[in-house]
KEFIRO-448564 format. One record per residue (C-alpha): chain; z, x, y; residue in three letters. Coordinates in pm, 1 decimal, always signed. Example, Ala and Ser with C-alpha at 12.3 -4.5 7.8 and 13.67 -1.06 7.14 Angstrom:
   chain          w          u          v   res
       A     +780.0    +1230.0     -450.0   ALA
       A     +714.0    +1367.0     -106.0   SER
END
This chain:
   chain          w          u          v   res
       A    -1633.3     -679.4     +178.3   MET
       A    -1691.2     -893.7     -129.4   GLU
       A    -1606.4    -1258.3     -191.7   PHE
       A    -1483.1    -1415.9     -515.4   VAL
       A    -1542.6    -1793.4     -513.6   PRO
       A    -1255.9    -2006.8     -643.4   VAL
       A    -1264.6    -2369.0     -756.8   ARG
       A     -968.4    -2572.2     -642.2   GLY
       A     -679.7    -2463.2     -423.6   ALA
       A     -494.4    -2135.6     -464.6   LEU
       A     -113.2    -2143.1     -474.2   ARG
       A      -44.0    -1769.9     -469.8   SER
       A     -231.9    -1441.5     -499.8   LEU
       A     -166.3    -1114.2     -676.9   GLY
       A     -318.7     -855.7     -906.1   TRP
       A     -297.1     -815.5    -1282.8   ASP
       A     -464.3     -480.4    -1339.5   GLY
       A     -822.5     -529.0    -1221.0   ASP
       A     -797.0     -907.0    -1225.7   MET
       A     -688.2    -1146.7     -952.7   LEU
       A     -393.8    -1370.7    -1039.5   LEU
       A     -260.8    -1703.0     -912.4   ASP
       A      +80.0    -1708.9    -1078.7   LEU
       A     +219.0    -2011.7     -893.4   ALA
       A      -94.7    -2199.2     -995.7   GLY
       A       -6.3    -2155.6    -1363.2   GLY
       A     -147.6    -1807.7    -1415.3   GLY
       A     -516.2    -1857.1    -1337.7   ARG
       A     -706.5    -1527.7    -1335.4   ARG
       A    -1043.2    -1411.2    -1206.4   TRP
       A    -1250.1    -1107.8    -1289.6   SER
       A    -1393.3     -936.1     -984.8   LEU
       A    -1738.3    -1069.5    -1074.4   ASP
       A    -1602.0    -1420.4    -1015.9   GLY
       A    -1548.8    -1521.6    -1379.4   THR
       A    -1247.1    -1752.0    -1399.8   GLU
       A     -999.9    -1731.7    -1687.3   HIS
       A     -831.4    -2072.9    -1671.7   PRO
       A     -484.4    -2169.0    -1788.1   THR
       A     -327.2    -2478.9    -1938.9   SER
       A      +12.0    -2406.5    -1781.0   VAL
       A     +140.6    -2670.3    -1539.7   ASP
       A     +480.6    -2609.8    -1384.4   PHE
       A     +507.3    -2970.2    -1270.6   GLY
       A     +600.8    -2877.3     -914.1   ARG
       A     +391.6    -2771.4     -613.6   PRO
       A     +503.2    -2407.3     -609.0   PHE
       A     +317.6    -2206.1     -345.4   ASP
       A     +455.6    -1851.1     -371.1   GLN
       A     +530.3    -1598.8     -645.1   ALA
       A     +704.1    -1263.5     -679.9   VAL
       A     +687.1    -1031.9     -983.7   SER
       A     +942.4     -790.1    -1126.1   SER
       A     +879.1     -412.1    -1127.3   PRO
       A     +814.8     -420.9    -1504.5   SER
       A     +555.5     -694.4    -1458.4   GLY
       A     +708.5     -900.6    -1738.6   ARG
       A     +914.8    -1138.4    -1526.5   TYR
       A     +837.2    -1338.4    -1215.4   ALA
       A     +967.7    -1617.0     -995.2   VAL
       A     +747.2    -1899.3     -869.7   VAL
       A     +883.5    -2114.7     -590.7   TYR
       A     +813.4    -2342.3     -298.6   GLY
       A     +835.3    -2142.2      +22.8   GLU
       A    +1009.8    -2426.9     +208.0   ARG
       A    +1148.0    -2601.9     -101.4   ASP
       A    +1482.2    -2573.2     -283.3   THR
       A    +1357.9    -2515.4     -638.1   THR
       A    +1215.5    -2218.9     -825.3   ALA
       A    +1142.7    -2110.2    -1180.0   LEU
       A    +1209.7    -1774.4    -1344.7   VAL
       A     +925.9    -1679.7    -1579.4   LEU
       A     +909.9    -1453.0    -1881.7   ASP
       A     +537.0    -1400.7    -1903.4   GLY
       A     +388.2    -1748.1    -1872.7   ALA
       A     +696.7    -1920.1    -2016.5   SER
       A     +977.7    -2069.3    -1813.9   GLY
       A    +1303.6    -1879.1    -1860.6   LEU
       A    +1530.2    -2089.5    -1637.8   ARG
       A    +1530.5    -2295.8    -1322.1   GLU
       A    +1702.0    -2184.2    -1004.2   MET
       A    +1754.6    -2326.7     -658.7   GLY
       A    +1895.0    -2279.0     -311.1   ARG
       A    +2096.6    -2477.9      -60.5   SER
       A    +1913.3    -2764.3     +107.1   SER
       A    +2066.5    -2672.2     +444.2   TYR
       A    +1766.6    -2615.5     +675.1   HIS
       A    +1559.4    -2524.7     +368.4   ALA
       A    +1256.1    -2687.7     +529.1   ALA
       A    +1289.5    -2454.8     +828.5   ASP
       A    +1287.3    -2106.2     +672.5   PHE
       A    +1131.2    -1918.9     +383.1   ASP
       A    +1295.2    -1917.6      +40.8   TYR
       A    +1514.3    -1604.8       -0.7   PRO
       A    +1429.6    -1431.0     -329.5   VAL
       A    +1354.4    -1077.9     -447.7   ALA
       A    +1316.6     -902.1     -781.3   LEU
       A    +1396.1     -534.1     -827.3   GLY
       A    +1508.3     -264.7    -1067.2   ARG
       A    +1836.3      -76.0    -1033.7   LEU
       A    +1849.2     +301.4    -1092.6   PRO
       A    +1996.2     +234.5    -1440.9   ASP
       A    +1685.2      +35.7    -1536.3   GLY
       A    +1826.9     -316.6    -1515.8   ARG
       A    +1602.7     -566.5    -1343.2   GLU
       A    +1777.9     -792.0    -1094.5   ILE
       A    +1727.0    -1115.8     -907.4   LEU
       A    +1857.4    -1140.5     -550.2   VAL
       A    +1880.8    -1487.4     -398.1   HIS
       A    +2107.0    -1742.4     -224.8   CYS
       A    +2169.6    -1999.3     -499.4   PRO
       A    +2466.9    -2179.8     -345.7   ASP
       A    +2485.6    -2121.4      +29.6   GLU
       A    +2218.6    -2021.2     +280.6   TYR
       A    +2434.7    -1731.7     +404.0   ASN
       A    +2566.7    -1591.6      +73.9   VAL
       A    +2351.8    -1335.2     -107.3   LEU
       A    +2402.2    -1307.2     -482.9   GLN
       A    +2269.3    -1058.3     -737.3   ILE
       A    +2198.1    -1168.7    -1094.4   ASP
       A    +2082.6     -989.3    -1405.7   ASP
       A    +1720.7    -1102.8    -1416.1   LEU
       A    +1695.9    -1137.2    -1794.1   VAL
       A    +2028.2    -1303.0    -1878.4   SER
       A    +2099.0    -1474.4    -1547.8   GLY
       A    +2452.7    -1328.8    -1544.0   ALA
       A    +2605.2    -1303.0    -1197.0   ARG
       A    +2665.6     -939.0    -1099.2   LEU
       A    +2830.2    -1006.1     -762.9   THR
       A    +3179.8    -1147.9     -797.5   THR
       A    +3486.9    -1168.7     -578.9   GLY
       A    +3587.3    -1323.2     -248.7   ASP
       A    +3324.3    -1359.2      +21.9   ARG
       A    +3339.4    -1382.8     +400.3   THR
       A    +2986.5    -1489.7     +501.3   PRO
       A    +2867.9    -1508.6     +859.6   THR
       A    +2618.5    -1755.7    +1005.4   ASP
       A    +2304.8    -1566.6     +897.9   VAL
       A    +2008.2    -1730.3     +726.3   PHE
       A    +1889.6    -1479.3     +467.0   HIS
       A    +1514.0    -1465.5     +410.0   SER
       A    +1229.0    -1228.5     +317.2   ARG
       A    +1433.2    -1023.1      +72.9   LEU
       A    +1299.9     -705.1      -88.4   SER
       A    +1454.9     -434.0     -305.6   VAL
       A    +1362.9      -73.2     -226.7   SER
       A    +1133.8      +98.2     -480.4   PRO
       A    +1420.1     +323.3     -595.6   ASP
       A    +1648.5      +22.9     -647.7   GLY
       A    +1921.2     +148.5     -414.5   ARG
       A    +1892.0      -83.4     -116.0   HIS
       A    +1816.3     -443.9      -26.2   LEU
       A    +1617.2     -537.3     +284.2   LEU
       A    +1661.4     -876.8     +450.3   MET
       A    +1448.5    -1008.6     +736.4   ALA
       A    +1608.7    -1340.6     +827.5   GLY
       A    +1757.3    -1505.4    +1134.6   TRP
       A    +2062.2    -1646.1    +1304.5   PHE
       A    +2103.4    -1928.8    +1551.0   TRP
       A    +1909.2    -1924.6    +1871.3   SER
       A    +1697.2    -1892.6    +1646.3   PRO
       A    +1640.4    -1517.2    +1652.1   PHE
       A    +1494.2    -1291.0    +1381.9   GLY
       A    +1701.6     -999.2    +1249.9   ILE
       A    +1678.6     -732.0     +979.2   ALA
       A    +1956.8     -588.8     +765.4   ARG
       A    +1972.1     -331.0     +487.0   VAL
       A    +2243.0     -334.1     +220.6   TYR
       A    +2352.9      -65.3      -23.8   ASP
       A    +2317.8     -220.5     -370.2   LEU
       A    +2569.1       +9.3     -541.9   ALA
       A    +2827.6      -90.9     -282.7   GLU
       A    +2735.4     -457.2     -322.3   ALA
       A    +2782.7     -444.9     -699.1   LEU
       A    +3124.1     -283.0     -651.7   ALA
       A    +3227.3     -514.8     -366.3   ASP
       A    +3007.8     -818.8     -309.5   SER
       A    +3165.7     -880.2      +32.9   ALA
       A    +2959.4     -590.2     +170.7   THR
       A    +2662.5     -829.8     +154.6   LEU
       A    +2835.7    -1035.4     +424.4   ASP
       A    +2845.2     -747.7     +673.3   GLY
       A    +2591.7     -583.9     +902.2   ASP
       A    +2463.4     -339.2     +640.8   GLY
       A    +2337.7      +11.6     +716.2   VAL
       A    +2054.0      -63.9     +961.8   LEU
       A    +2175.4      -26.4    +1323.7   PRO
       A    +2007.7     -336.2    +1463.5   MET
       A    +2290.4     -563.7    +1569.4   SER
       A    +2244.5     -892.2    +1753.9   PRO
       A    +2262.2     -843.9    +2128.5   GLY
       A    +2103.1     -501.0    +2147.6   SER
       A    +1760.0     -527.5    +1988.0   ASP
       A    +1430.9     -712.2    +2002.7   ALA
       A    +1368.0     -997.1    +1763.9   GLU
       A    +1247.9     -886.1    +1419.7   VAL
       A     +927.8    -1051.6    +1299.0   ALA
       A     +897.8     -876.5     +963.2   SER
       A     +991.9     -564.9     +769.2   ALA
       A     +893.4     -388.7     +446.9   CYS
       A     +974.9      -80.4     +241.7   TRP
       A     +729.4     +210.5     +269.7   LEU
       A     +914.6     +403.3       -3.3   ASP
       A    +1271.5     +445.0     -127.8   GLY
       A    +1391.2     +579.3     +207.9   ASP
       A    +1161.3     +455.4     +484.6   ARG
       A    +1110.5     +101.4     +602.6   LEU
       A     +876.6      -41.7     +862.4   ALA
       A    +1012.4     -297.2    +1109.8   VAL
       A     +800.6     -507.8    +1345.8   ALA
       A     +937.9     -696.8    +1645.5   THR
       A     +820.6     -990.7    +1854.1   THR
       A     +819.6    -1001.3    +2233.7   ASP
       A    +1160.9    -1173.0    +2238.6   GLU
       A    +1489.1     -995.7    +2318.7   VAL
       A    +1840.6    -1124.7    +2260.6   PHE
       A    +1967.5    -1018.1    +2602.7   ASP
       A    +1887.8     -770.8    +2881.0   ASP
       A    +1998.3     -448.1    +2716.1   GLU
       A    +1809.6     -164.4    +2885.5   GLU
       A    +1749.5      +64.1    +2587.7   ALA
       A    +1729.0     -123.4    +2259.0   PRO
       A    +1687.1      +71.0    +1936.6   ASN
       A    +1354.4      -99.6    +1879.1   LEU
       A    +1200.8     -272.1    +2177.3   GLY
       A     +994.2     -589.4    +2201.4   PRO
       A     +649.2     -589.7    +2039.9   ARG
       A     +701.9     -259.0    +1860.8   GLN
       A     +650.0     -116.9    +1512.8   LEU
       A     +918.5     +124.7    +1396.0   GLY
       A     +987.9     +339.4    +1090.1   VAL
       A    +1353.2     +381.8     +994.6   TRP
       A    +1494.1     +643.8     +753.1   SER
       A    +1791.6     +515.2     +553.9   VAL
       A    +1908.5     +864.0     +453.4   SER
       A    +1850.3    +1014.6     +798.5   GLY
       A    +1990.8     +708.1     +976.2   ARG
       A    +1735.3     +738.5    +1252.4   GLN
       A    +1404.2     +606.6    +1376.3   TRP
       A    +1123.2     +835.6    +1262.7   LEU
       A     +865.6     +656.1    +1476.4   ALA
       A     +846.6     +376.6    +1732.9   ARG
       A     +516.2     +250.9    +1868.6   SER
       A     +424.5      -29.1    +2105.3   SER
       A     +150.7     -274.4    +2008.5   VAL
       A      -24.9     -541.5    +2214.4   ASN
       A      -62.7     -805.5    +1943.1   TYR
       A     +164.8     -993.4    +1700.7   PRO
       A     +200.9     -799.5    +1375.6   ILE
       A     +300.6    -1090.2    +1151.9   GLY
       A     +358.9    -1033.0     +780.6   THR
       A     +362.6     -671.4     +657.7   LEU
       A     +232.4     -517.7     +334.6   LEU
       A     +323.8     -150.9     +270.8   PRO
       A      +66.7     +119.8     +193.6   ARG
       A     +223.1     +468.8     +194.2   ASN
       A     +244.8     +573.3     +562.9   ALA
       A      +41.5     +269.5     +665.6   GLN
       A      +97.9     -104.7     +669.7   VAL
       A     -128.2     -405.4     +645.4   ILE
       A      -56.7     -646.5     +930.8   SER
       A     -138.8    -1010.5     +858.3   LEU
       A     -167.1    -1220.0    +1172.7   TYR
       A     -487.9    -1416.9    +1237.7   GLU
       A     -674.1    -1138.4    +1055.4   HIS
       A     -577.7     -823.7     +858.3   PRO
       A     -522.2     -491.8    +1034.9   ARG
       A     -453.1     -152.3     +877.8   LEU
       A     -197.5      +27.4    +1097.9   ILE
       A      -73.2     +386.9    +1101.4   ASP
       A     +306.6     +357.0    +1116.3   THR
       A     +354.8     +696.0    +1284.7   GLU
       A     +132.7     +621.2    +1584.9   THR
       A      +86.8     +244.5    +1582.4   GLY
       A     -290.6     +298.0    +1587.8   ALA
       A     -514.3      +40.8    +1420.2   VAL
       A     -708.1     +234.6    +1155.1   VAL
       A     -928.7      -61.0    +1060.8   ALA
       A     -935.0     -437.1    +1105.0   GLU
       A    -1130.8     -730.6     +967.6   TRP
       A    -1164.4    -1013.6    +1224.6   PRO
       A    -1393.0    -1206.4     +991.4   GLY
       A    -1113.4    -1252.1     +736.9   VAL
       A     -886.2    -1527.9     +863.8   LYS
       A     -513.5    -1550.7     +788.9   VAL
       A     -239.1    -1773.4     +926.9   ALA
       A      -77.6    -1676.3    +1260.4   PRO
       A     +272.7    -1644.9    +1116.3   LYS
       A     +526.1    -1425.4    +1297.5   ASP
       A     +868.8    -1448.0    +1131.8   GLY
       A    +1038.8    -1627.2     +843.7   SER
       A    +1148.5    -1946.6    +1018.5   PHE
       A    +1021.1    -2237.1    +1224.9   GLY
       A    +1040.2    -2615.9    +1224.7   VAL
       A     +662.0    -2620.4    +1187.0   THR
       A     +587.9    -2447.8     +857.6   HIS
       A     +312.7    -2189.4     +880.6   ILE
       A     +265.0    -2067.0     +521.4   PRO
       A     +291.5    -1694.8     +456.4   THR
       A      -63.0    -1560.2     +402.9   PRO
       A     -161.6    -1503.7      +41.5   TRP
       A     -265.9    -1139.5      +27.9   ALA
       A     -202.3     -851.0     -210.5   ALA
       A     -285.6     -483.1     -255.9   LEU
       A     -387.9     -358.7     -597.9   ASP
       A     -185.0      -88.2     -775.2   ALA
       A     -402.9     +191.3     -631.4   THR
       A     -366.4      +66.9     -273.5   GLY
       A     -743.0      +78.4     -225.2   THR
       A     -828.3     -292.3     -255.6   ARG
       A     -685.8     -576.9      -51.0   LEU
       A     -726.5     -934.7     -172.4   ALA
       A     -687.9    -1211.2      +87.1   VAL
       A     -705.3    -1585.3      +17.4   ALA
       A     -974.0    -1768.6     +214.1   GLN
       A    -1115.2    -2118.8     +217.4   ASP
       A    -1308.2    -2152.4     -106.0   GLY
       A    -1222.1    -1813.6     -250.3   GLY
       A    -1077.9    -1465.0     -216.9   ILE
       A    -1196.7    -1187.4      +14.6   ALA
       A    -1191.0     -837.2     -138.6   LEU
       A    -1162.7     -553.4     +111.0   ILE
       A    -1217.7     -188.1      +20.3   GLU
       A     -970.2      +16.3     +223.3   LEU
       A    -1006.8     +370.2     +358.1   PRO
       A     -824.3     +637.9     +153.5   PRO
       A     -446.8     +605.9     +210.5   PRO
       A     -242.0     +865.9     +394.5   ARG
       A      +47.7    +1019.9     +199.0   PRO
END
C-alpha cells in the first residue's frame, strides 16, 4: 500500500486517468507521486460528494445531506439543482448520471418531492419524464444507472425506517413516468425480505445486494435473508448467488464478479461465494450501513481506477492507494 499526502481536507475522491481527483473540492488533482495540481475554483458551498457522467465531461457536486447541488460541464457550472427539504438531513441525496442506449446522457434525481423520481436530459436540463404520478411513501436514495443504460437501481428506505432496493426499466419510465412510482422489476417487496444496506451494478444485467441483520417481519423464507450478499440477474429474474456474511458490508463498489465492501475497513469479496479475497484493516473507513440515519455518517470517499486494479481511499492527512489482486471476469 502507498500513501499520497494531502494538504487540507478532501471533499470527494475519484480518478482522472492516472491522477487522483477531488471534484467537490473544486477539481484539485494529485499525481501518484504526491504532486498536487491546485485549482482556483470555489463553488461557494460545502459540497462533500461528486458523481461523474459516463462520458467524463459532466458531473454533479452536492452535499450528501444538503438540498443543493451543481451540474458541471468540465470545471464550469452548468446549472444549479436541488431536492425537497423534507427529511433531507436524514438521508443521502438521490442523484445519478447515466447514458441511455441511444447515447443521451441523463440525470436522475428527485428535484421536487422526496418520493418522485425524475429523469432529465443532462446537457439541456429538459425533463424527460412527464405525465401524472402516483408516488408512494418511499425515500429514494443511492441511485445508479446500469452500465448499459437500461435500468435504474435505487437503494433507499421507507418508514420504520427500513432499507429497500428497487430496479426500474428506463425505457418504460420514459414512456410512462408513473412506472417509477411502482415496485419495479426486483422482487424484494416490503414484508418479505431483509433490510437492504446497499446495492450496486456488477454489469448491465447483474447487481449485488447486501442486507443488514434486520427483517421487516417473521417471514420464514425471504428472497434474501438477513446479513447476506446476493447477486440478482435482471434478465433471468432470479438470484444467481446468495451468501451469508458475519460482518456489516456497508457501501459497495463493483469490480467485475467481486465487490469492495466499505465498513470500518475495505474488504474485497467474491460475490459468488461471499468469501473475503483480501482485506485491509489498517485502512480506516466510516462504519456506514445504509443511506439514512438521524446521525449522519458520511459515505466513505473511495474509488477504483478505470482498470479496477487500484483502490484509492481517503484517510486522515491523505489518500491510501491499494494494489488489488487481478480481477475475476
